[in-house]
N, C-alpha and C positions, 0 to 999 in steps of 0.2 A: 612444535616442529612443523605442522602443516601452515600455520599462520606465517612463520619465517620463510617457507617455501613460497607461499602466495606473495609475500611482499617481494621477494627475490625475483619471481616471475614478472610482477608487475614493473619492478624496476627495469629489469631486462627488455620488457616490451616498450617501456618509456624511452629507454636508451636506444633501442631499435628505431621507434618513431622519430625520435630527434636526429639519429644518425641518417635515416632515409631522407629526411627533410633537408638536412644539411647537405648530403649528397646531391639532392636535386637542385638546390640553390647553388652550390659550387659548379655542378655541370651546366646550369644555366648561365652562370658568370662566364664559364669556359666558352660555351657557345656564342655568347654575346661578344666575348674577346675575339674569337675567331672571325666571327661575321664583321666586325669592325676592321680587322686587318685585311679580310678579303676585299671590303668596300673601299678601304683606303688604296690597296694596290690597284683595284679596278679604276680608280680616280686617274692614276698615272696611265694605265694601259689604254683607257678610252680615249683620253685627251691626245696621247701619242698617236693613236690610231687616226684620230680626226686630223691632226696636224699633218701626218704623212699623206693621208688622202686628198687634203686640200692642196698640198705642195704638188703632188702628182698631177692633180687637175689643172693647177695653175701652169705647170709645165707643158701639159698637153695643148691647153689654149694658146700658148705662146711659142710652140715648138718651131714656127717658121722663122723665129728669130734666134733661136739656139742651134749650134753646130755640133750637138753631141749625138746625133743620130736618133733623138727621141721620137721623131715622126715615123721612123722606120719600125720602131717598137711600140707603135701606138696601141695595138691589139693587146700585146703582153701587158703594158701599163694599165689598160682598162680592166683586164682580167684581175690584176692586183688590187685595184681600187674595189672591184665587186667582192673580192675574198674578203678584203678588210672590213667591207660593210657587214658582213655576216657575223662578225664579233659583237654587233649591236644587240644580239640575243643575251649576251651577258648582262648589258644594261637593263633589258626587260626583266630578266629573272631577279636581279636585285631590286628593281622597283616594285615587282609584285610582293615580295618578301617584306618591303618596307610599308606597304599599304596598312597592315593592321596596326602598326606601331603609330602611325600618323593618325589613324582614325580613333586610336585610344586617347591621344592627345586631345582631339576635338571633343571627346566625350568627357574627358577629365576636366577640361577647362569649362565645358557647359555645366558640369556638376558644380564646379566652384563659382558659377556665375560670373565668369571672366570674359566679358564680351570682346576685349582686345585679344585674349589668347585664342578665343574661338575663331575669330576673324583671321588671325595670322596662321593658326594651324589649317583653316581651310585653305588659305592661300598656298600652304606647303602641299596640301593634298593635291590641288588643282595643278601645280607644277609637276608633282610626282606623276599624276596620270598624264599629263600632257607629255612628259618626257618617256613615259612608258609606250603611249601610242606611237610617238616619233620613233623610238627603238624598234617597235614591232613592224612598223611601216618600212622602215630602212632594211631590216632583216629579210621581211617578206620579199621585197622587191629584188634584193640581192640574190636571194634563193631562186626566184623566177628567171632571173637574168642567167644564173649559173646553169639552170635545168633546161630552159626553153629560149634563151636569148632574147627574151621580151619581158621588159617590165610591165607593171599593170598600170595604165594612165590614170586611173581613178586614184590610186594609192600614191602615185608621183605627185598628184596635185595636192596632197595633203601636207607635203614636206614644207612648203613655204609658210601656210598659215601656222603650222605647229612650231616652226622656228621663231616666227614673230611672237607668238604666244609664249614660248619658253624664255625667249631674251627679254621680252617685256615684263612679264610677271616676275622673272628673275631679278630684273633691276629694281622692281618695285619692293620686293622682299628684302634685297640687299640695301636698299636706301632706308627702309624702316629700320633694320638692324643697326645701320650706321648711326642713324639719328639718336636712338637709344643708347648705344655705347658711348657716343660722344658726350651725350648729357650726363651719364653716369660718371665719365672720366672728369668733366668739369666739376661736378658736385665733390668728387673726392679731393681733387687737386685744390679745390677752394676752402677745404677745411683748414681751420686755423692751425692745427697741428702740423699740417704739410708746410705751411708757411713760416712757422715759428715753433720747431719741435722743441726749442731750449726752455720755453715757458710752458711746461707739459701738464701741469694740474687741471687747469680749467679747459684746456685745448682737448685733453684725453677724455674729459667728461662729455664735452661737446661730440666728439668723434664717436664715443660709445653710444650717445643718445641717437645720433644719425644711423649707425649700423643697426642698433636694435629696431629702429623705424623701418629700415630697408628689408631686414631679414626676419623680423620678428622674434619672439622669445616665449618658450613654453611657460615662463613665469609671469607672463603678462596677463595675469587673472584680473587686472583692473579694466581690461578692454570692455568698452560699452558698444551696445548697438545703437541704431539711430534713434530709438525711444529712450536713451540713456539707461537702459537696464544691463545689468552684468551678463556678459556672454558665458555660455557653457564652456568646458574644456573641449568639447568636440568642435564648437564653432570657433573658438580661438585657434585650435590645430588647423582648421579649414582656412582661416585667415592668413596663418603662418605659411601653409602650403602655397596659397595664392600668391602672397609677397614672393616666394622664393622662386616660382614659375616665372613671375614677371620680372625678377632680377636676371634668371637664366636667359631670357630673351634679349637681354642687353650685354651680358657677359659671358665669356666661355666658362665651362663647368670647372676647370682648374682655378678660375679667379673667384668663382663664388665659393669654392671650397677654402680659398686663402682668406675671403672676407669672414667666412664663418670662424675659421681658426683665430682671426684678428679678435673677432667680438669675444671669443672665450678669453683671450689674453687681457683684454680691456676690463672684463668683468672680473678677473683675479685681482686686478690692480685695486679693488676696493679694499682689499686686506693685505696686499703686498706692494712694496715700492714700484713706482712706474717703471716698465722696462722699455725705456724710451728708444733705444737702439733697435731691439727687436720689433717694435711697432714701426719704426721708420722703414726697416727692411721690408717688412710685411706690405707696407703701403707702395714701396718702390716696386716690388714684385707685382703687385696688382696692377699699378698703373702700367707696367711694362706689357703685361698680358693684354690689357685693354687697347694699348697703341698697336700692338701686333694685330688685333682683330680689326681695328679700324682700317689699318693698311690693307688687309685681305679683303675686307668688304669693299673698300674703294677700288682696289685692284679689279675685283670681279665686277664691279658696276662698269669700270672702263671697258673690260673685255666684252661685256654684254652690248655696250655702246657701239663698239667696233664691229661686232656681229650684226647689229641691226643696220649700221651703215652698209655692210656688204650685202644684206638682203635687199635694201632699197636699190642699190646698183644693179643687182640681178634684175630686178623689176624695171629698172631704167634702161635696160640693155646697154650698160657700160661695157668697156672692154673686158671680154670674159675673164682675163687672167687676173684683173685687179680686185674683183670680189673674193675670189679664191685666196689671193694672197692676203687680204685682210682678214678672212676666217682663219687662215693659218697663224697669222699674228695674234689673233684672239686666242687661240688655243695654246700657242707658246707662251703667252702671258699667264694663261692659267695654269701650266705646267711649272712655270717660274714661281707663281704664288704658293702652290704646293710645296715646292722645294723650300722656299722661305719659311713656310709654316713648320716643316720638319726640322730644318736646321736651327730655327729660333727655339724650338721646344728642347732640342738636345743641348743647346749652350746655356739654357736657363735651368 
């Protein structure tokens, strides 16, 4: 009886342990989901905020040409612009919460000896810190103007270099992503199965081999190291993780999941008749996701270039309304790209 009770207690303890761990993982997933939603909503809010500010600034700079009484309301408009700048604290808070995750990516890539991953994650960290500094400077100056009607000259001087840094590094990051995504898209569309799905047998084998090479497989125990020796299971899993991270730099998470599902389907075809239509649909879905990412990356590069032109015009003392209008156009384009991303996600 005592033994039965002991077993029952152990079972209950184990159940409680698993339940607590499951609860923790579920709560973590919920928090991650909430954070993603907040971050996504902030993307719209911050871009709309910047768009409004730049339109108001452009209106003020050219108010002598407008007959809407804007000049008489200049102080009110400046006050609105200042209050809108206070919202920059939201971007700063999100930036601070994102730093640990980005630091973990750098360490993870370093552990996997992925030099490209380390370089790109470090670039992301640099962008994050630059954006954080820019947001804090904007907020602090707006707060000083609100409280004392005087901005800090030193803080104001940081704005332009930070802007050049953000737009320049952002363009480099997006160009790297676009290059990788377009290469992956060409590799997939150049597969013989995509070109001729009717002659499926050899083409499916080729596609299976390609995806196995891209994603890796826990069954690839024949993998060798540089000395020709068999790799341990831990080393194989490390190589697979490295391959997946490299793939995720070229494709959105949804496309990577589709590629993994496709590889499972192709492996089943060893023992079952080829599911040609299902494979073709999966490939079409993957190509659509990659096309969408390329459009978004190209659009963001264009927005960054417009922003850089605006900053150069500021330094060149161009007519003051033109740089503000260019910046407004840049943020309008970014909002449009966010909308395109959301709408295309819903329709697919």
